[in-house]
N, C-alpha and C positions, 0 to 999 in steps of 0.2 A: 272228395279231394282229387284234383287232376294230377296227371303224371309229373308235371314240373313241381307242384307243391309236395308231392310224395318224395321226390328226389331231394328237394331242399331240406325237408324234415329229417330224412335219413342222414343227410350229410351233417347237419348241425348236431346230431346225436352221436355220430360215429367218426367224424373227421379226425385225422392225425394232427397233432400239434406240431406244425412245421414253421420255422422262423420266417420264411418268405410269405406266409399267410397272415402274418401279424403286422403287415406294413402296406402302405400304398406308395412307397418310394419306388419310382420306376427304375432307378439304377439297381436296387437290390432285387427287384422282381426280374429284371433283365438278366442279372448275374445268375440268379437261380435257374432261369429257363435255359440259358446257354449251357450251364453245367449239367442240367438234367436231360439234355438231348442225348439220346443213345445211352443213358446212364440211369440205373436204378436209384431210387431215393436213398436207400441205405448206403450206397457207395458215394453218392453225390453230396450228401449232407455235410460230412467232414470237410470236403473241399469248399463248399459254400461258406462255412464258418471261417475257414482259413483265409479265403479271399476277402470276405467282409471285414475281417479283423485287420488284415494287412493293407487293404485298400478300401477304407470306409466310405470314401466319396469317389465319384467318377474322376475327379481331378487327380487323385492319388494314383489311380490305375493308369490314367493317361500318361503320367510321368514315369511309369515303371519301365525298366529295360526289358526287351523281349526275352532275353535269357532268364531273367528273374521270373517272369510270368510263366514261361514254359517249365521252369523248375517246379513252381508251385502246382502247375497243372499235371505234373508227372504222374502217370499211372491211370489217368482218366481216359486216355486214348483219344482218337479223332482230334489230333492236335491243331488242326485248322480252326477248330472252335476257339481255342485260346488265342491264336494269332489274330483271327478276325475280331475277337472281343477287344483286344488291345487297340487295333486300328479304328474300330468304331468309337471307343472311348476317346481316342485322340481327335477324331473328327468332331465329335459332339463338343468337346472342350474348345477346339480351335475355331469351329465354324458355327456352332449353335450356342455359344456362351455357356456351355455346360448344362444346358437344359434339354431334356429328352423331348422329342416331338410327342404331342398328346393325342395323336389320332393314328388309327390303323394305316390310313393312306400314306402318312408321312413316315411312320415307323418302318414300313416294309421297304422303304428306299435305302435303309442303312445296311451296310455290309454285314453279312452273317445273320441277318434277321429275315426269316421266311414268313410265309402266311401264318403258321401256327404261333411262332414267337411274337409276331406283331399283334395277333389277336389276343394273346395272353397278356401282354403289357398293356394294350389298349383297354382291355376289360378290367384287369386286376387293379391297375393304377388309376385309370381315368373313367371306369365304369361305362365304357363305350359298348353299345349293344352289338357286338360282333362275336360269333361263336368260334371257339377253339376246335381244332380238329387234329388230334394226335392219335397214336395207336390205340389208346384206351377208348377214345370217343368213337373211332371207326368201329371198334369191336362192339361197343354198347349199341350203337345205332344199327349196325348190320344185323344184330340179333333181335333187337326190339322190333324192327320192321321186316325181318327175314329177307334181307336184300341179297340176291345172288349175283349182282353186278360186282365185278372185280374192283377192289379198293385201290389197286395200283394201275388201273387204266385211266385214261384222260376223262372218258365219259363217267366212269365210276367216281372219280374225285369230284367232278362237278355235281353229280347227284348227291353225294354225301355232304358236300359243302352247303347245298341248298337245304337238305334235310336238317343239318345241324343248326342253321340259322332260323329255320322254321320252328324247330323244337325249342329254341332258346327262350328263356324267360326274360323278356325285354325289360321288365321292371327291375330285375336284379341280375344282370348278366355276369357280374363278377362271381357271385355266389353260385350261380347255375354252372358256369364253366368249371369252377373248382369241384363242384359236386359230381358232375358227369365223369370227370377224369378220375376222381376218387372212387366212384362206383366201379369203373373199369379196372382200377388198380387193386381194389380189395374184394370185390364181389364178382364182377363179370370178367373173371380172369381168363387167360388164353386157354388153359386146360381145366376141365372139371369146375366150371363156375358154380358159385354157391347160390343157385337159383331159389332154393327154399327160403332164403332170407332177403331176397332182392326186393326193393321197394317198387320195382317196375314189373314184377312177375306177372301180375294179372293180365296186363295188356301186351306182354312180350310174345310176339308171334313165334319166335324160335322155341320158347319154352312151351307154348301151347302145342307146337308141332312135335316137341320132344327131340329136337336136333340142334341145340345151341352150339355143339362142337363143330358143326359144319360151317359156321360163320366166324369171322369174315372169309370171303373168297379172295384168293390171290391168283393172278394169272402167270406171274413171272416167278421163275425159280432162280434163287441165288446161285450164280456160278462161282464155285470155290476153286481157287488156284492153289496148287501146292508149290512151295518154294523151299529149296534146300540151301542153307547158308552156313558157311564156315567163317566164324569171327576169329580174328587174330589179336590176342592180347600181347603186343610186343612190349617187353619190359627191358628198359635200359636205365641202369642205375636208379631203379625205383620209380622211374617215370613211364607213363603209358602213352602210346601214340593214339591220338584221337583226331577226328575231323568233324567239321560242322556240315551237316547234310545240306545240299543245295536245294533250291526251290523245286517243288514237285514231289510227289510221293507222300506216303502216310507219315513219315518222320521228318518232314521238311523243317530245317532250322534247329533240329536236335543234334546233340553230339553223339558220335558213334565210333566203333572200332573199325579199322580196315577189315574188309571181308571179301570173300569169293562166293559166287552163287552158281547153282546148277538147277536144271529142270528135273533132275533125277537124283536119287540117293547116291552119295559117294562115301568111300571109306577114307580113313586117315591118310593112307598112302597116296590116294588120288588127290586129296587137297594139298598134300606135301609137294607132289609133282607139279601141280599148277602154281603154287607159291614159289617153287624153285625156278620155274620158267620165267616168272616175273622178277626174278632176282631179289625176292623178299627174304629168301633163306639161302644158307650155304648147305652143300651136300651132307655135311656131318651134323647139322643142327637137329635138335629134337623138338617134336611137337608134344606137348602134354595136354591131353583132353581133360578139361576141368569140369565142364558142364554141358549137358544136353537138355534140350527143352522143346516140346511141341507147343508152339504159341498160336492160339486160335483167334483169328480176327474175323470180321464179318464176311469178307470176300476172299480170304486167303488163310491157309494153314502154313505156318512157317516151322520148318524142322531145323532147328539151330544147334550148331556145335561150337563151343568156345575152346580155342586152343591157346595155351600160353607158351610164349617163346622168349627165352632169356637171351639177350644180345650182348655182345662185347663191342659192337660198333653200330651206328645208326644206319639203317638201310634207307634208300629212297623209295618210298612206297607209292608215290604219284597220287596221293589223296589230298594234297595240300594240308598235310597233317601238322599237328603241333604236339609237343610232348609236355604232359602235365603230371604233377603229383596227384595221387589219389584224393588228397584233401581239396585240391583245386577242381578236380572233376566232380566231386560231390556237390559243388555249388552250381553246377550247370544242368540244364534239362537234358535228360536222356530218355530213351524208350523204356517201357516197362520191362521188356525183354532184357535189355542191357542192365537195367537196375537190378534184376534178379541175379544176373551173373556177378555184378560187382559185390553183391552181398555174400556171394559164395566163392569168390576167386581165391580165397586163402585156403580153401579145403583141398583135400586130396582128390585126385581124379575120380569122378563119379559118373554114373549112367542113370539118367532119369526117364528116358523115353519109354 
């Protein structure tokens, strides 16, 4: 039995029962792939089910308001995925009569669809013989062939792409692609892979050499930025000042509270002084610290403090803000960070850092 056959046999016996594996509908496959970018299956599955129920066809997604889509996306992060998904659905409905392109070459032209997603849709929905190359596949191939080339270099990506397509089972590409990704997710894990039960163990060079944890190799280190943000919950007659974030940034088009930001940690008196200088506050007003949270994202760590301010008159905050009841805000898309605060804003001042 060759390596491809061993892989498929293992997959058929051990695969997880996931809803997007029980369909060849390109819309549902695309929906699952967009949701699962940068997201674990356990976290993404409930979102997939919610989206598939609310928007069962691409036409229903294309008609959805952006605020509604972002609200449903809330908590998944990388919100540009949700925005691009909506734009692509609208494009397919308006310009392609609601029909997904059926080839890798055409799929990759769509907004928000890169090489991996195009290959996934092309192989899973249309059985096109094109290999997928995600983090799991990079890891499996780098260990199987003991490749020391960096997976994040231009030359490394070309090498792995060629290897993935060479290793591909051309007679059953859909099953092969699912299998190699599943192997990376369940067996060939980032740390302490389960080599003893791996179907590719016999021919895996990293296993033979006894150094699977040395692969894959990456040349670039993620630069993490620290941000210190004070959010202001201005409360006027039970209404909250919020604004819709402009284009650009990780929270584009989501609703947020007015805020101040610093490159270094500041105390309440410092934030008060800055807000006073902006005429957001009056000298005798009080800031109540309600919530503190360290929010970790891929490229940044946000140290957030949420202050509540009870007002007797509305200040001009220069955020193009609007004043909403909590029930109105609950229907709009907000960041995971703000959502955590909104769940706790009735509590007494607490410290969670």
